[in-house]
N, C-alpha and C positions, 0 to 999 in steps of 0.2 A: 462253524464260521470262525475264521482266525482273525485275531486282532491285527489291524494294520497300523504300523508305526506312524506316529505323527511327529512333526517337527514344528515348534512354534518359533516366534521371534523373541529372543530373550535379551533383556536389558537390565541395567541398574542392579547388579547383584550386591548383596551385603552378607558378611560371614560372621558367625560366632561359633567357635569350635567346630563341631561337625554339622551345624545348621547353616543352610544357605537359603536366603530369601532373594527373590528376583521379581521383575515385572514382565509379564506377558499378557497380551490381550487387555492392556491397561489396568490389570489387577495384580495383586501380590500372590506369589506362589512360594511354597516351601518345599525344600528337598534336602538331601544330604550333600555335604561337600564332596563325597565320593561319587555323587551322581545317583541315578536310579529313579524311582517314581517321584513325580512332582505333584503336589496337592495344592489346589487353589485355596488361598486364605481369605480373599475378599471377592465380592460381587457388587462392586460399587457403581453408582450412577455416573460419576465422573472419572476421568483418567487419573491414575496414580503414577507417581514417579519417585525416584531417589529414596528408597527405603534404607534404613540404617538401624542395626541392632544396638541396643543399649549396652553399656560396658558389662553388665551382668547377664546379658542375653535374654532377659525377661520381657523386654519391650521392643517394639519396632516403631520408630518414628518414620514418617514419610510425608511427601507433599501430595495433597489431595485436592480435588476440585468438586467436592460433593455439593457445594452450594454456590458454585460459580468461580470465584477467584482461586488461585493456587495458594493454599494455606498449609500450615504445619498441623499434622495429626499424629496421634500416637495410639497404639493398640497392643494388646498382649501378643507375645511372640507365638503363642500356640493358636491364635485365632480369637475372634470375638469382636465386640463392638469397638469401633474406633472413636476417639474423642478429638474434637477440633480444639486446638490450642491457641491459634492466632486468628485475628479478625482485622487484618491489615488492608484487605481489599486491594492488594498490590502483588506483584510478582514476588514469590518467596522461593529460595533455593536452600535446600538442606545442606548443612556442613557436617554435622556429626553430634557428638555428645561431649559434655564436660561435666563429669560426675552425673548428677541427677537432672541436669539441665540439657536442653536440646539447643544447639547452636545453628543459626541459619543466617542467610543474607536476604535482604529485601530492598526493593526500590521505595518502600514506604518512607515518608518523611523527607524525601530528597527533592531538590529543586530541579533536577533534570532526569529524564526518563532512563538515561543510560547509567546513572549513578546507583550504587548499592552500598548499604551499610550493614554491619554485623550486629546480630541480636542474639539473646538467649531467652528461653522461656522454660519455666519449671514444668516438670511432667504433670503436675496437678493443675496446671493452667495459671491464670492470672495475667497481669500486664507484662508483656515482654520488656526486657531491659536492653537498651542500646549499649553496645560495647564501644564506647567512644575512643578508647585508648588505641584502637587499631585503625581507625579511619576507614575509607572505602575499601571494600574487598568482596570477593565472592566465595573464597575458601578459607577454612580455618582448621588447624590441627594442633593438638597438644601431645607432648611425649610423656606426660605424667611426672616429669622431673623439673618442671618449671619452664621448659622450652616451648616455644610456640612458633608456628609458621603460618603466614597468611598468603593468600593468592589474590593478586589483583588481575582483572581482565581474564580470569581463567575460565573462559567459555569453552564449550565443546569444540576442540580443534578440528574435528572431522568434518564440520560444516564449511570450513574454508581451509583446506589442507595446504600445508607448506606456507602458511601465512607468516610474514615477517614484518608487518607494519607496526606502527607505534602502539597499537592496542594488543600486541602479543602478550600472552600471559607471563607474569613475572612474579617471583616469590620474594617475600621479605621474612627474615629470620631474626628472632630474639632468642638466642641460645640459653641465656641465663635467667630470663624472665625479668630483666631490669627495665623493660620499656624502651630499650634502644635497639632499633631494628637496622639490619643491613640487607642490602639487595643480594639475592642469590640467583646467579645466572651462569652456571659452570660451562654451558655450551650455548651456541646460538640456536634458538628454536622457540616454539610456542609451548608454554608450560601450562599444565592444569593438573587437578587432583593431587595436591601436595598431601603427603602422609608422613607425620613425624613419628618414627618408630625407633625407640631407644636413642642411640646417638647418630642415627642416619635419617636423612630426609629422602623419601621416595616421591616420585612424581611421574607423570606422563609428559614426554617431550618428543617432538618430531624433528630432531636435528639431522636425522638420516633421510628425511623425506617421508617417513611413516611414523606415526605415533607409537611409542613403546615405553614400557616402564623402565625407568632408570633411577639411580640414587647417587647421593654424595654425602659428604660430611657437611655440617652446618657452615663451614667456611668455604665450601665449594670444592674442596679437594677430594681425591679418591673417587672420581666419577666412574660409575659402572652402569652398563646396560644389561638388564635382566631378561627382557623378552626381545624377540627378534622377528616380529611380524613383517612380512614383505608386501602385504596387500591391504587388508583392513587395519584401520587405526585401533589401538587399544583405547577403551573409553570407560569413564565413570568407575574408576578404581576405588575400592574400599578395603579395609584391613581389620583384623582382630589382633594384630601383633604377631601372629604366627603365619598367616597366609594373606596374600593380596588377591582379591577376586576382581574381575573386570569382564567386560564383554567386547567382542570384536566381530564385525559382521553381524550374524544372528546368533552367535554362540557365546557360552560362558567359559571362562578360563580361570585357573588358579595358579598362583605363583607361591611355591613353598619357600619361605624366607630362609629356612635352615639349610635346605639342600640346593636352593637356587635353581629349581626345576619348574617348568611350566607344563600344565596338562589341561587339555580340554575336558570339560565336565559333561559327560554323556548323560542325558536325561531320558526317562521314560515319560513321555508327555501325551496325555490323553485329554481332549477337550471337545465339547460340542461345537466350539468355534461359531457361536451364534451370530457374531457380527459379520460372518460370511454368508449368512442365510439370505435368500431372496427377500426383497421388500419392494414396496411401491412408493414412488415419490410424486410430488405435485409438479405437473408439467409446466405450469406458469412460472414456478420458481427458477426453472432451468431453461427457460425459453431462449433459443439462440437465433432463429430466423423464422420468417413466415412469408406466405405468398397466397394471393387469391388466384383462383383459376380464371381464365379469360372472361367467363360470364359472371364472375363474382359470386357464385353460389356455393363454392367449396373452398376450403382452406387446406394448405399443407404447411406443416411446421416441423422444425427440428427442435427437440428438447432433449437435453442430456445425451446428445449424439445419436438420437433415434428419430426416424421419420414417421410422421402420422399424417393421414388425410381424412377428411370428414366433411359432411355438409355443415354449413354454418350453424344451423339451429336444430336440424332434424337428422335422423338417420344414425347409423353406427359409425364408430371410429375404426379406422384400419391402420395397423402398423405395417410399414413396408420394410423390406430388406432384412438383414441379419438381426436376429433378436437376442443373440447370446451375450452381447455386451463386448465382444471381442473387436467390434468394428465401430468406428465413429463416422457418422454422416454429417455433412455440412451443406447449407445453402440449397435445400430442396426447392425446386422450381417447376411449375407446371409447364408442360409442352402444350402446343396450341390445340391439340385434339382433346385436352382435358382427360386423357386416358393414361398418360404416362408422366412420370416425374424424372427429371434429371437432377443429380446431386453429386457432390464430391464424397468420396469414401476412402478410408485408409486401410481397407481390408487386406491389401497386398503389402502394407508396410509404409508406403508413401501415398499421398492423396492423388487419386485418379477419378475420372468421371465415370458414372454409371447411369443407366437408364432402367427404370423400374415400372412395371405395369401396376396401375392402381387397383385393378379388379382382383388380381391374383396375388399381388405382392411379389411377383417373380422378377428377379433381376434379369433383364434380357440383353443387356450390353454392359461390358466393362472394358474401358479403354486403357489397358495396362501399359501400353507403349507410349501413351500421351502424357508427357510430363507437364503438370500444371502448377507445380510448386504448392505452396499453401494458399488456397484461394481465400480472398476477403470479400469479393462481391462477384455475382454472376447474374446475367440476364439472358433471356431467351429471345431469339429473333421473332418478330411478330408474324413472319411469313414462312419460315423454314425450320427444319430441325438443326438449328445452329445456335451456338451460344458464344458469348464473349465473357471473359472473366478477367479480373485483375488479382494479382497475387503479391506475396511478400517480397518478390524480387523487383517490384515496380514494373512488371510486365503487363501488357494488355494483350490477351491471347484470344484468338478465334479458333473454334473447333467445330467441325462438321460432324454431327452425331450420326449421320448416315454412313460416312466413309471413315471417320476417325482422322481425317486430315486436320492439321493444326498449322497455324501461322501466328507468329508474334507480330502484332500490329505495331507496337511501339514499346519502348522501354526507357524509363527515366533514368538519367545518369546524375542529374543535379537535383537540388531541392531536398526538402525533408520528406521522410517516408510516410506520407499520409495517404497513399493509395492514389489511384487514377479513376475518379468517378466518371461514369460514362452513361450513354443512352443510345438505344437504337432509333433510327428513323422509322416512321410508320411503314415505309415500303421495303424495309430491310436492306436497302442498298447503301446506307450511310451509317456512320457511327460518329457521335460527338463525345468528346472527353476532355477532361482537364489535365494539363500536362505542365510539369515544372520546366520553365524556360531557362531560368537561372536558379541559383541557390535562394534567391529572395523573391522571385516572381513565378507565377503560373498563369497560363493562358488557356483559352478554349481552342481545341483543334477539331477538324473534321477528317474522317477517313472514308474514302470511297472504296467499296468492295468491288466495284466494276473495274476501276483503273489501278487500285492498289496505292493511290496517291494520298498523301497527307497534306492538309492545309491548316495553317494557323489563322484563325478568324478573329481573334481579339489581340489588341496590344495592351497588355496588363499594366496597370499602375502599380499594384502589388500582386494580389492573387485573385484570379477568377476561378470559380469551381462549381461543381454540381450541375453541369448542363443537362437539359432535357429537351427533346423535340416536342413541339405541339402536335397533336394527332392529325391536324390538317396539313402538316408538312410545310407550313408557311413561316414558322418561327422556331427559334431556339431560345429557351429561357435559361438563365444562369444566375448565380449569386457572385457578387464581387466586392472585395474590400478596396475601395478607391475613393472614399469620402474622407477628406482631411478637415474635420470640423472639430477643433480642439475644445476641450472642456477644462476650465480652470480648476485646479485642486483647491479644496477648502482649507487645508491644513498648512500648506507651505507653497512657495512659489514654484509651480510646475503646471504643465498642461498635458493632457492625455487624450487618447482617442478610444473611448470605451465602446463605441458602436462602429461607425465607419463603413457599414455595408448597406447595400441595396440589392433588390432583385432587378435584373435587366432582361431586355428582350432584343433579339437580333432578327431583323426581317431577312429572309433567305433569298428574296428576289427584289430587284430594283423597283418593280411596279407595285409592291405591297406597301400600303401606308401603315403608319403606326396605329395599332388598335386602341390606343389611349386617346385618340382625337375623337371627340363625340361626333356622331353622324346624325342627321335629322331622321326621326322615326315617327310613325303614326301612333295614335293613342293605343290601338290594339297591340302593336308590337311592344309597347312600353308597359303593358299590364303586368303586374307582379304575379309570379307563380304562387300557387297555394303552398305555404311552407309547413310541411309536416314530415314525419318519418314514413316513408313507404318503400316497399321493396318489390313492387310488382314486376319491375324489370328483372330482378334477380330470380324471382319465382318462375317466370315464363321463359327466360332466355334460352335454356337448353332445349325446352320443348319447341320454341319458335325456330331455333337453329335447325332442329331435325326436320321441320316442315318446309323450310326455305329451300329454294333451288340453290345450286352451287353458286357461290358468290363470284363476282367478277374479280379479276386481279386488282390489287390496290393501285391507284394512280401513281405513276412514277414521279418522284419529287425532283423538281428542278431547282438548282442552287446557283445563283449568280455570285461567284467568288470575287469578282472585280469590285473593289470598294466595300466589301462586306464589313470590314472592321470599323467603318464609319456609320453603319446602319444599326447602331446600338442606341436604345432608348431605355431610360429607367422606368420602372413601375412608379406611378404617382402615389407613392406611400412614403412614410417617414423613414429616415435613417435608423438602422437598428442593428442588432446582433442576430443575423440569420444563419441557419444551419442546413436546411434541406428545402428543396423545391420540387414540385410536381405539377402536372397540368393535365386537364381533361378538356372536353370540347369548349366549354365557355367559362371555365374557372382555372385560376392559378392558385395553387396551395403552397404555403411556405411556413416554416416554423421560425419563431422569434423568441428571444430570451431577454428578460430584463437584466439591466446592469445590477450586480449585487457584489457585496464584499466577498473576497476570497477567503477570509479568515474564519468566519462563522457561518459558512455556507451550509445549508441543509442538503441532505442527500436526495430528497424527493425530486422527481423531474419537474422542472420549472417551465418547460417549453409551452408556448401557446401556438395553436395552428390557426393561421389566418387564411382567408380565401379572398381572392380578387375576382369579382364578376366582370367578365369582359363585355357582357351585354349592357350592364348598367353602369360600368366604370365606377364600382364602389368596393370598398374593403369591408369584410365582416370577420368577427371573431367566430371561428368554426368550432374549436375545441380547446380545452385547457389541460395542462399538466401532462402533456404527451411526451413520449421519448422519440418515436419515429413513426413513419406511415408508409404505406404502399398503395398504389392504385391498381385496380384490375385492368387487364389489357384493353377492354372496351371503354374504360374511363367512367363507367356508370356506378362503380362502387369503390369504396376505400376501406382499408383495414388500418387501424392505428394501434400502437402499443403504449400501455400505461402500466408500469410497475408489475409486470408479470400477467397482465390482462390484455385481451384483444377485443376490439370492437369493429364490426363491419357496418358501414352506413352508406346510404346513397349520397352521391356527390351532387344530387339535384337540389338539396336543401341548403339553406343559408347558415344554419347553426345546429349543433347537436348537443348543446349543453343542458338539455332538459330531462335527461333520464339517468337515474342513479345506477351505479355499477352493480348493485346487488341484484338487479333485474336482468337475468341472462335469458333473453328471448328475442324473437324477431322484432318486436316492437321497439325495444331499447337498443338493439344492435349488439349488446354485449355477448361475448361468446363464453359458454360454459366449458372451460378447460378441464373441469373435473370429470368430464366424459372420457378423457384420456387416462387410461390405466397404464402408467409408465412403470414397467417392471425393471428393477435393478438387480443385477447379479454381481455382487461386489468382487469376487475373485477375478472374473473376466474383465470387469471395468477397471480394477486396479492395475491389471497387466497392461491394458490399453493405455491407461494414464501414464504409466512408467515409460512405455515406448514413445508416447507423444512428448513427454518431458525431455527424454533423451534426444528425440528428433528435432525438437525446437532449438535446443542448444546447437545441434549440428547445423541447422539452417541459419541461425541468427548470430552466433558468436562472431565478434567483431572482426576477426581475421579468419580467412577461409581455411587455413591449415590448423585452426584451433590451437595455435601456439605449439604445434608439434605433439599435442596430446593424442595418443592412440585411442580415439573415442569408441571405436568398435571393441577394443579390449576392455574398456571401462564398462561397456554394456554387458559383455560376457561375464564380468565379475559380479555385477550388482543385480542383474535381471533374475537370477535364480532365487534371490532373497524374497522376491514378491510372492512366490508360492508359499513362503513361510509366514507371511504377514496375515494377521487375523483381525486387525482393526485399521481404520483409516489413519489413526495416529502413527501406526507402525509403517504404513505406506509413506506417509509424509517423511518420517525419519530416513527411510531408504532413499527417497528423492533428494533430500537435503545432502545426504552422503554422496550420492551420485554427482550433484552439482558441486560439492566440495572438491571433487577431483579436478575441476577446472583450475583450481588455484587462483581464483579471480574473485574480485568483489562483486556484490550485487547479484549473485545467483541465488534467487530465493524461490520458495514455494509458500504461498499464502492462501488461507481460506480453505474451502472445501466442505464436504458434507459429512460431518462427524456425528457420532451418537450424541443426541442432545443431553445437556446437563442442566440442572436447575439454575436459573439466572438470578440468584439471590445476592445482590451486591450490597456493600456497606455504604450507609450514609455517613458523611463526615461533618464534624463540627469545626475543624480548623484549629485544633489546640493540642498541645502536649500535656499529658496528665500523669500523675503518680498517685499510688494508693496511699491514703491517709488512714492507717488502722485505728487511730484514736477516735475517728468519726465514722469509720466504716463507709467511707466515701472517697471520691477522687478529687485531688486538688489540681486546679488549673495552674500548671507550672509556667506555661507559655501560651499565649494566644497569638496565633499566626496572623501576621499583617496581610495586607492585600489592598485591593481597590474597593472600598465600600460602595463606590458610586457605579461600579460596572453592572450592566444588566445581565452579564454572563457569570453566574455563580459568585455572588459577592460573599465576603467572609461572614459566616452565619452569626458569630458572636459579636460582630460589630454592628448589627442591626440597631437602628435607633430605638431607645426605650428598653433594650435588653439589659444593659448596664452590668455585664459580667466582666470582672477584672481578674488579673492574675493573682494567685494565692487564694481565691475563693474556692468553694467546695461544690461539687456536683454530687447530689444524693440519689437522684432517680431520673429515669427517662420514661416518659409516657406513664408515669405512676408506678413503674416497676423499680424496686429498690436495687441499687448497686451493691456489690460486695467484692471481695478479693477475687472470687472465682466468676463473678459476673461483671466484667469490665464494660465500659461504655460502648465500645464498638460492637460487642456481642449483642447488645440490645438494639443496635442500629442496623442490624442485618435486614435487608429488604426495605430499608427506609431511605433510599436514595432520592434526593431532590424532593423531600417531603417536609411538611411542617411537623415538628415534634415538640413536645412539652418537656422542658428541663426543670427539675426541682433543684434549686441552688441555695446556697447559704454563704454568709460571710466566712472569713478564714477560721473563725472560732466556732462555727456552727450556728451562730445567731442569725436572725432575720431570714428565716426560711421562706422562700417564695417560689412561685412558678412563672416561668417565662416561655415564650414560644419563639422558636427559630426555624429556619429552613435549611436543611442539610444540603451539602454539595456532593456531587458524584465522585469527586476526587480532590485531593489537596495539592496536587502538583502545581497548579497555577498560582495558588496562594503562596506556597513556599518559594516558588520561583520569584514572584514579585518581591517577597520579603528579602530573599537572598540578593537580588539585584539592588534593591534600595539600601540594604546594609553595605554592600560593596561601594555603592556610589557615595554614601555618607562617609565611609572610611577614607576613600580617596580624597574627598573634599577636605576632610579634617586633617589628613596627613600632609596635604599639600598647601594648606592655608587657603583653600578655595581656588588655587591656580589651575588644577587639573580636573578635567571632566571625565566622566566614565560612561561607557556604552557597552551593553552586552547584547550579543546576537545569538539567540538560542538555536536557530536553524537558518537555512537559506530558502525558506518558502514564504508564504504569505504571513505567517506568524512572526518569523524573524524580520521580515521587511517592515512590519508594523512596529516591532520592538525597537529596531534600529532607529527609525524616525522619531519614535516617542522620546528617546533620550538624546539622539544626535541634535535634533532641532533645539533642544534646551541647553546643550553642553558645548556646541562647537566653538562658541566665542570665548571660552576660557583659554588661558595661555597655552595649555597643552591638553592632550586627549589620550585616554587609554581605551582601546577597542578590544573587548574581551570576547573571544569566540570559543572559549572552553565549553565542552559538551555540545558543540554545534552539531545538529543532526543532519545537516546537508540539505540539498534542494537545488535551486537553479538561479538565484538572484544575486550571487556574489559579484558579478560584473556590474550590476546596477549600484551596489553599495560601494564598490571600489571607485566608481566614477565620482561619487560624492566626496569620498575621502581624498581623492587625488586633486580636487580643486585647489588651485593656487591663488591665494589672496594677493591682489596687485593694487588695490585701491579702496577708497571709501567714498560713500555718498553722504554728504553733510547737509543737515537742515538746521534751521534756526531754533525750532522749538522741540523737535522730537529726536534729537541726537543724530547719530550717523549709522550707516548700514555698510557692511563690507561688500566689496565687489571681487569676485562673484558672490551672490548671496549664499548664505549657509556654507561658506568656505572655512575650513579649520584655521584657527588663528596662529597656531604654533606647532611644535613637534608632536608626532603621534607615535605611540607604541602599541603593538598588538600582543595580546596574551592568548596562547593556545595550549592545548593539551592532547593527550592521546585519545580522548573521547571526541575530538573534533574530526569529522569525517566527511567524505564525499565532496560536496561543494564547500564544506568547511576546510577540507584539504586544499582545494583549489584557491579559496580565499587566502589561506595562510601562506601558501607559496607565492601567490600573485602579489600579496602585500609586500613581500621581499623584492620581487622582480620589479615592481613599480617604484621601488625605493621610497616607500611612504614612511618607513621607520623601521625600528628593530622589532624582530619577532622573538618573544620570550616564552618559555615554557618547555613542553615536551614534544617529541616527534608525533605527528598526527596519525590518524587511523590508516591512511593509505589505500583508499578505495575510490578510484576516479574513472572507472569504466561504467558509464551510465546506462540506464535502462529506460524502457518505455512499456510499462505493464499493460499488455493488450491481448496476450495469448492465454485464454482460459482452458483448463481441462474440463472434461465433461461434467464433473460434479461441482463446477463453479469455482474451483481453485484457480489461482493465477500463478504461473511460473514466470520468472524474469530471466531474460537472457542479456548478458553483458554485451551491449551493442555499440556504445559510443565511447571509444577509448581516447583518453586525454593525453595530449603531447605538449610539452613545454620546450621552448627553444633552448633553454639552458640544460635541462636534465633529460629531455626526450620523454620516454615512457616511464621514467623511473619513480614517479610519485606513486603509481600503482604498486601495491604490496610493499610499500616502504614508508611513505608519508612525507609531509613537509617538515624539513629540519629547521628548528629554531636557530636564530643567531646566538642566543644565550640560553643554554639548557638549564632549567630549574625544575627539580622534582619536588614533590611534597611527601616527605617520609611519614610513616605512621606516628612517630613522636611529634611531628609538626601538627598533625590533626589533634593529637591528645592535648597539645598546648593551645589549640584553637588559633593557629597562625596560618597565614597564607603567603609563603615565600615567593610565589609567582607574582602575586599582586604587589607585594612589597618591592620586588625587584623592578617591576614596571614603573612604580611611582619614583623610585630612585633614578631610573634611567631618564625619565621625562624631566625631573628636576635638574639633573646634571646637564641635560641638553639645553634647558632653558637658560642656564648660566652661560653657555658658549654660543647658543643660537637663539636669543630671545625673539619673541614674535614681533613683527613689524608694528610699530605704534604710529598712528597718523600724526603728522605735524601740521596743525591747523593754524599756526601763528602767522605765517606770511601769506595772508589772504590778498586777493587782487586789489589794487588801488585803481578805482575807476573814477577818480575825481575829475570834475569837469575842467576842460581847458580854458574856460572863460569865467 
């Protein structure tokens, strides 16, 4: 037997003389710089990245995730046990070595999630020290002669190729070690991986359109390009002073600095590749769609792209269709004979319909020529082998499964892309669906299969949606947002419509009365049915059907279109937030959601399922905590979905809240999805996922020509790398690089099914500490402020009765003594959100006592609040109280809340500074700009309680906005719009430049989501040019490393100066209340 050559996916190389360490399969491998056999150094639980040899070659530092967070580890270069050195519980990025210390960047201790600071930690451990003299950075390199180069924003450029926005990597150089840095940008491009070697600075830059290694002198002169890759970017370069090693594509390369030659490193790589082995996954976790057969006795579902059918509680489970993982199936639906399934499949490259027998699993039809797009919903005709589906193109498509004939019933040109929900009529001759009439409204339509005519049957106020036919053919039920019943805001003068919806019913003939008008009944007719769980119908349905003679054709439905838009009545229920509606013979089902805050919203499903009994005209709570539901074709059974679980119940009951989910049997209705043995073949699945990620960009990218990118050529370049991937993380890296070729923002891949790692996260105390060797304890240098009153993670050390002050000592945690090598955070691993006992003492070691505090899961919120309050205080003091300060951290619910928290308290000062630095984007910028754009034109005076400006909450005087390169997405839009609205001057740095928005809704089979840049932003002054460039400030002010070292903020200082100067030339309008009306009597 001959050995077959293998090829892995190689990343993150580091070199020391002839030794080369790199990452493959999420572990460290060691080989020779010349190439040859590679040997695995680690077999860790978590993924490893960014290894780096020590200057003497004896040690390897790396970023590991052995206990959850990405932390700094060190191990012998020859192999052995790794030691964890940091306990930050935050993102850590390895920079390199400085003597016997390891340098790294981390988001720990920062007020914004994008910000990173530099640290160093001793190889023996202990508390890392922050390198405050450099300010924020991601990269750091020394030349051993006093020179230092830092890199800001030096992210991996391959994930957004040819990026030129405000957050492009930039280098700062201190050639003499004096603390005075100058910016280094010899060419226009995105810089990363700076390496200070002798008197030259090497780096990766993509000035030619592809990332290559280049160099220059510290003053930017003598620019040279050393590598000349034309396809893959050079990535993650490191050096030992003689060679630079890096990876491109899936291979490793070395640059000989003496000869200036580049060579690919050929490896002999042999591995069991265990993460490519077959395994089994929980079907409930990856549940995508589900359907009951017409009798309600069997289910079909798709999970992780595979189709399964089975009896609800008894019998075997059957997997249908392709089992290799090369194919993804969607939307499996029973045909009317309960012997066949129709589904969408991508087995030929694009989604097409197929029909599969349930007894043999054989695919008996595949409609290769029927283009259906990417289907989102599909329903089977109640009478024929026909289906209707809606897809990503906003099309409503009919397909005859006997002949393969296809027709596009309708296609939406206006409105937002929320699909076209639809429903078949019981006789199969009509279809009802929701359709966007304008960009702001949607109506209910009817389509006749006999005539091919379409009729609009509602006149929407805003949007009507989710129509369904009643089984008797007399009614259509739908949901509609048309109730304008405003609710007053509790915190400021505003009104909103948090509910605004009702279920409605349309009578389809003029002679049909409203079913909600009570009719006289006898006592027998009004007798309540016995309420319990029973499934006799489900048990006997198929047997009964077999014994019954052939059923007569369903009665043809007659619809009076004349005046139908006026035959609409609401269900007699309360206004609410409704999402889905369904109907059986005598019940209407609909889901409703409580109004809740968007900022601290829990992820669990909050929907309740209500039923309206048409016989008794009463509403009942049917089920709680559901996500969605489907009715069987005969309406006698329902299946609903709750967080990866399914439950089948009779619709004849009034409530089903009486059975715990742990009981999976006929009596409770819960389905045992553990019966499904979902086999996963990672190599095949990864290949399918790559193809789908590529195809999704092709279908959704905002402009059809994909900005002239040859997307097929990109596929041909990257697809072969999938065969070399051995872990899910490597697949993710390839997809990110694929998306990077779009040269566009917001092209992400998130989540997915990774090898599990231990989730041991750090609990935090909200304090900065230093080791006090004279007491063998840790001193509280700074206690982080925050809101002690908040119910969401209050500052632990500010708990009443704790009485810990700065300069006091921390001796032990939970009775375990601290030491220089046992820092506090090390003892707080796996103590998140827990009560812990602290042994503390006064600054001199006296008055030792125990106190109990509750840790928080992270300090970002505490440090953010402290940063904002410090800025606010600084602005007030520097302006003598004349200027207010507001910071907006993002343009989502969090930022909306933060804006109002400070704006409502600050708007009446003479001037206002609006700070959007580090803004993470979102979608509420236009709402905030409306508030800032209010022009004060008058006042409302009272005798006893002063005056109020009109409009309320209108800024009193000049406004200045401060932005920086970390403000992006809707933060970009806010910054540029602030200028366009002429609200004031914009001060700071050019912003991120990512304004092609996304709508994450397309998942891959393992649960990952990929995003497609769909919503491209255009401004009347610059057109499309904010994307990949950013909003340009009126006054550019950067913050140099030496400014951070001096703890000054030139951007905020300039904003204060500009507002004060404007107050002198354009003071706020002050009311003149002296000439009050004279209403003296004329007699």
